[in-house]
C-alpha positions in Angstrom: -7.1 -9.7 18.3 -5.2 -11.1 15.6 -1.2 -10.3 15.6 1.5 -11.4 13.7 4.6 -11.2 16.1 7.9 -11.1 14.8 11.4 -11.1 15.9 14.3 -9.4 14.2 17.8 -11.0 14.2 21.3 -9.8 13.2 20.5 -5.9 13.0 23.7 -4.4 11.7 24.1 -0.8 10.3 20.4 -0.6 9.7 19.9 -4.2 8.0 18.0 -6.9 9.1 19.5 -10.2 8.0 16.9 -12.4 8.8 13.4 -12.1 10.7 12.0 -15.0 12.5 7.9 -14.8 13.0 5.4 -16.5 14.9 1.7 -16.8 13.6 -0.4 -17.5 16.5 -3.2 -19.1 14.1 -1.0 -22.3 13.2 -0.8 -21.3 9.7 2.4 -21.9 7.1 5.1 -19.4 8.8 5.8 -17.8 5.8 8.7 -15.5 7.1 10.8 -17.9 9.0 14.3 -18.0 7.4 13.4 -15.3 4.9 15.4 -12.6 4.4 13.5 -9.3 5.4 15.6 -6.3 5.1 15.1 -2.9 7.1 17.0 0.2 5.8 17.4 4.1 6.8 18.8 6.7 4.9 18.6 10.5 4.3 18.0 13.0 1.6 19.1 16.6 2.5 17.9 19.8 1.0 15.8 18.2 -1.8 13.1 20.2 -3.8 11.0 19.2 -7.2 10.3 15.9 -8.4 12.6 13.2 -6.7 13.0 9.7 -7.0 13.3 8.5 -3.5 13.6 4.5 -3.5 13.4 2.0 -6.8 12.6 -1.7 -5.5 15.2 -3.9 -6.6 14.0 -7.1 -8.8 13.2 -10.0 -7.0 11.7 -8.2 -4.2 8.7 -5.8 -2.8 9.0 -3.2 -0.6 6.9 -0.6 1.7 7.9 2.9 2.9 6.9 2.7 6.5 8.0 6.2 7.6 9.1 9.4 5.9 10.4 12.0 8.3 10.6 15.8 7.0 12.1 18.9 8.2 12.3 22.4 6.8 13.6 25.7 7.8 11.6 27.7 5.2 9.4 30.8 5.5 6.7 29.2 3.6 4.2 26.2 3.7 5.5 23.2 1.3 3.5 20.3 -0.3 4.9 16.9 -0.5 3.0 14.5 -3.0 3.5 10.5 -2.7 4.1 9.1 -6.0 4.6 5.9 -7.8 6.1 5.4 -11.0 5.3 2.2 -12.7 7.2 1.7 -16.2 8.2 5.3 -16.3 4.6 6.7 -15.8 4.2 8.4 -12.4 0.9 8.3 -10.3 0.1 11.1 -7.4 -1.6 9.5 -4.7 -1.4 11.2 -1.2 -0.5 15.2 -0.8 0.8 16.4 2.8 1.4 19.8 4.0 4.6 20.7 5.9 4.6 23.7 7.9 7.0 26.5 8.4 10.1 25.8 10.4 8.9 22.4 11.5 9.7 18.6 11.8 6.9 16.5 10.9 6.5 12.1 10.0 4.7 11.7 6.9 3.6 8.1 6.7 3.7 6.8 3.2 0.6 4.6 3.4 -2.0 3.9 1.9 1.3 3.9 -0.7 2.3 1.0 1.1 3.4 -1.6 -1.2 6.1 -0.9 -4.0 6.6 -3.5 -6.5 9.6 -4.5 -8.3 11.2 -2.2 -10.5 8.9 0.4 -9.1 9.8 4.1 -8.1 8.5 5.8 -4.9 8.8 9.4 -5.5 8.2 12.9 -4.0 6.7 15.8 -5.6 7.5 19.0 -3.3 6.7 22.4 -3.6 10.0 23.7 -1.8 13.1 22.6 -0.4 12.9 19.9 2.4 15.1 17.5 4.4 14.0 13.8 4.2 14.5 10.8 6.2 13.0 7.1 4.8 12.7 3.9 6.4 12.1 0.9 3.9 11.6 -2.4 4.5 12.1 -5.0 1.6 11.3 -8.7 1.2 11.6 -11.2 -1.3 8.9 -12.2 -3.8 9.0 -15.7 -3.1 6.9 -14.5 0.2 3.4 -14.8 -0.8 2.3 -11.3 -1.0 0.2 -9.7 -3.5 -0.6 -6.1 -3.7 -2.8 -5.7 -6.9 -2.9 -2.1 -8.2 -5.1 -0.5 -11.3 -4.5 2.9 -12.8 -7.3 2.6 -15.2 -11.1 1.5 -14.6 -14.0 0.6 -16.6 -17.3 1.7 -16.2 -19.4 -0.7 -14.4 -17.5 -3.6 -12.6 -13.8 -4.3 -12.7 -12.5 -7.4 -10.9 -9.9 -6.6 -8.3 -9.1 -9.6 -7.3 -10.2 -13.3 -6.8 -8.6 -15.5 -4.0 -7.0 -18.4 -5.6 -8.3 -22.0 -5.0 -6.9 -23.5 -1.3 -5.6 -20.5 0.2 -7.1 -17.3 2.4 -5.9 -14.1 1.8 -5.2 -12.0 5.4 -4.9 -8.3 4.9 -2.4 -5.8 6.1 -3.7 -5.6 9.4 -2.4 -9.3 9.9 1.2 -8.1 9.1 1.0 -4.4 10.6 4.4 -5.2 12.5 6.1 -5.9 8.8 4.2 -3.4 6.9 4.0 -0.7 9.4 0.0 0.3 9.0 -3.4 -1.4 10.1 -4.7 -0.7 6.6 -6.9 -3.7 4.9 -8.5 -3.8 1.8 -7.7 -1.2 -1.0 -7.6 2.5 -1.4 -9.8 4.1 -4.5 -8.1 7.5 -5.7 -10.4 10.0 -7.5 -8.1 12.4 -9.4 -11.0 12.4 -12.3 -12.2 16.1 -11.6 -15.8 15.0 -11.1 -17.1 13.3 -7.9 -17.7 9.5 -8.3 -19.6 6.8 -6.9 -18.4 3.4 -6.3 -19.8 0.1 -4.9 -17.6 -2.6 -3.4 -18.6 -6.4 -3.4 -17.3 -9.4 -1.8 -18.6 -12.0 -3.9 -18.6 -15.5 -2.3 -17.1 -18.7 -3.8 -19.6 -19.6 -6.8 -21.9 -16.4 -6.0 -22.8 -13.4 -8.0 -22.8 -9.7 -7.7 -25.6 -8.8 -5.4 -26.9 -6.4 -3.3 -26.6 -9.1 -0.4 -22.7 -9.0 -1.0 -22.1 -5.0 -1.3 -20.3 -3.6 1.6 -20.1 -0.1 0.2 -21.9 2.3 -1.6 -20.2 6.1 -1.4 -19.8 9.0 -3.6 -15.9 9.8 -3.5 -15.2 13.8 -3.9 -12.7 14.5 -6.9 -9.5 14.9 -5.3 -9.7 12.5 -2.4 -9.4 8.9 -1.6 -11.7 6.2 -0.1 -10.4 3.0 1.7 -12.5 0.2 1.9 -11.8 -2.6 4.7 -12.3 -6.2 5.0 -10.6 -8.9 7.0 -9.5 -12.7 5.9 -10.9 -13.4 2.6 -11.8 -17.2 1.7 -10.8 -19.3 -1.2 -12.1 -18.0 -4.6 -13.8 -14.8 -2.7 -13.8 -12.1 -5.6 -13.5 -8.7 -4.7 -15.2 -6.4 -7.3 -15.4 -2.3 -7.8 -18.0 -0.6 -9.7 -17.7 2.9 -10.9 -19.8 4.8 -12.5 -17.4 6.3 -15.1 -14.0 5.3 -16.9 -12.9 8.5 -16.6 -9.1 8.9 -16.8 -7.2 9.6 -13.3 -9.0 7.1 -11.1 -6.6 4.4 -9.5 -6.7 1.6 -6.8 -3.9 0.5 -4.7 -4.3 -2.6 -3.0 -2.7 -3.3 0.8 -0.6 -6.2 0.6 -2.0 -9.4 1.4 -0.8 -13.1 2.5 -1.7 -15.9 0.6 -2.0 -18.7 3.6 -3.4 -22.1 3.7 -5.4 -21.6 6.9 -7.4 -18.8 8.5 
């Protein structure tokens, strides 16, 4: 089982000043001597649309956990949203029961790029506790996302020459989840058929490299799982319509020089 083990050091006031990581694969240890910060904060008695966290310039981030409590007499919905260039996109929705304390893991909205904002849309008043991990963009992690899709084939990501792409399952201690691949969100108002292909180096889209063909009900999401990708492998998503309010969030990938 592939694991990425890590040791955090200099834990002061909720911040980690540095992190040393051990990669059992013998690949380049991207994490050593890098500044990886963990921050915890609370937002008491919030309601409506609330900007929770904006990723600073030069960084990427993940919301590893959100704790929620309420003592209201009615059920409240909490919608995870990401704002890119001031435009908010809704992704997952959680229901918070009356008089309860619960944990809402933010994934699969698990990567926030620099200058992006993670936000909550709340139907009532909640108390919220948040844990955020940030790391510098100099660490070779990519997390592409798409807020509009063409009918037919869409190039999601092509692995660069000379590197391999390890999905979030290889970095679960850092990113706080075991999701791999990407998540497709369908809020188009109609069911959508999607096909996903992993096209090998020099290959073409074909049935033999199709990994999924599924109908995604409107208002739901589909996570597509895969593991380490090879140099020049290409991820392709085929959708049956270019209808608005479809989106793809890719789980963070580490680019490394060996498997």
